[in-house]
C-alpha positions as CSV (number, residue, x, y, z in Angstrom):
1,X,-2.7,-35.3,12.9
2,X,-0.8,-37.3,11.2
3,X,3.3,-36.4,10.1
4,X,2.7,-36.0,6.4
5,X,-0.1,-33.4,7.7
6,X,1.5,-31.5,9.9
7,X,4.7,-30.7,7.4
8,X,2.2,-30.4,4.7
9,X,0.7,-27.2,6.8
10,X,4.0,-25.8,7.5
11,X,5.0,-25.9,4.7
12,X,2.2,-24.1,3.6
13,X,2.1,-21.3,5.8
14,X,5.6,-20.5,4.9
15,X,4.9,-20.4,1.5
16,X,2.3,-18.0,2.6
17,X,5.1,-16.0,5.2
18,X,6.8,-15.9,1.7
19,X,4.3,-14.5,0.0
20,X,3.7,-11.8,2.2
21,X,6.9,-10.9,2.6
22,X,7.0,-10.9,-1.5
23,X,4.4,-8.5,-2.0
24,X,5.8,-6.0,0.7
25,X,8.5,-5.9,-1.1
26,X,7.0,-5.3,-4.0
27,X,4.5,-2.8,-2.5
28,X,7.9,-1.0,-0.8
29,X,9.6,-0.8,-4.3
30,X,7.1,0.8,-6.2
31,X,6.5,3.7,-3.6
32,X,10.1,4.4,-3.4
33,X,9.8,4.3,-7.6
34,X,7.4,6.6,-7.2
35,X,8.9,8.7,-5.3
36,X,11.7,9.4,-7.5
37,X,9.8,9.4,-10.9
38,X,8.6,12.6,-8.6
39,X,11.7,13.8,-7.6
40,X,12.5,14.2,-11.8
41,X,9.4,15.3,-12.9
42,X,9.7,17.8,-11.0
43,X,13.4,18.7,-12.2
44,X,12.4,19.1,-15.6
45,X,9.4,20.8,-14.7
46,X,10.4,25.1,-16.0
47,X,8.9,27.0,-13.2
48,X,8.5,30.7,-11.9
49,X,10.5,30.6,-8.1
50,X,6.5,30.7,-6.4
51,X,5.7,27.6,-8.7
52,X,8.8,26.1,-7.4
53,X,8.6,26.4,-3.5
54,X,5.0,25.4,-3.9
55,X,5.8,22.3,-6.1
56,X,8.4,21.4,-3.6
57,X,6.2,21.5,-0.4
58,X,4.0,19.7,-1.8
59,X,6.8,16.8,-3.0
60,X,7.5,17.3,0.7
61,X,4.1,16.0,1.6
62,X,4.0,13.3,-0.5
63,X,7.5,11.5,0.2
64,X,6.8,12.6,4.0
65,X,3.1,10.1,3.3
66,X,5.1,7.3,1.4
67,X,7.3,7.0,4.5
68,X,4.9,7.1,6.6
69,X,2.7,4.3,4.4
70,X,6.2,2.3,4.5
71,X,6.6,2.7,8.2
72,X,3.0,0.7,8.2
73,X,3.4,-1.7,5.5
74,X,6.8,-2.8,7.2
75,X,4.4,-3.3,10.6
76,X,2.0,-5.3,9.0
77,X,-1.2,-2.5,9.8
78,X,-4.2,-4.7,9.2
79,X,-7.7,-2.8,8.5
80,X,-9.7,-2.6,11.9
81,X,-11.9,-6.2,12.5
82,X,-9.2,-7.7,10.2
83,X,-11.2,-7.4,7.2
84,X,-12.1,-5.4,4.1
85,X,-12.5,-1.7,3.6
86,X,-16.8,-1.0,3.9
87,X,-18.3,2.1,2.3
88,X,-20.0,4.3,4.9
89,X,-23.5,5.4,5.3
90,X,-24.7,8.7,5.3
91,X,-25.4,8.2,9.2
92,X,-22.0,6.1,9.9
93,X,-22.9,3.5,10.1
94,X,-20.6,1.0,7.5
95,X,-22.6,-1.6,4.7
96,X,-20.8,-4.9,4.0
97,X,-20.2,-3.8,0.7
98,X,-16.8,-3.8,-0.5
99,X,-14.9,0.0,-1.9
100,X,-15.2,0.5,-5.1
101,X,-11.3,-0.7,-6.2
102,X,-11.8,-0.7,-9.7
103,X,-12.0,-3.4,-12.2
104,X,-12.0,-7.2,-11.0
105,X,-10.5,-9.4,-13.1
106,X,-13.3,-12.0,-14.2
107,X,-12.2,-15.5,-14.1
């Protein structure tokens, strides 16, 4: 392997790591922003005390989920087997079809 090839691979690996870090930071920022908007939204709504308490419990649950997701993102969790999640058939077996993740861009 030539020195140029090693240098190119190292540069590519560094750019890959930089991209992963930037994507994690972007996702974490989005989660924090959603948490902030969720709390602000609750403050603007006029509710009776029982409704307010129920809403606060829901918000606490959502924030707890956000915090758990943040920890998993920062830990670098990956799907089992390192592949994409798949649909599960009714008998418990999985298919190779990817989950429906909404519209995809046409390239």
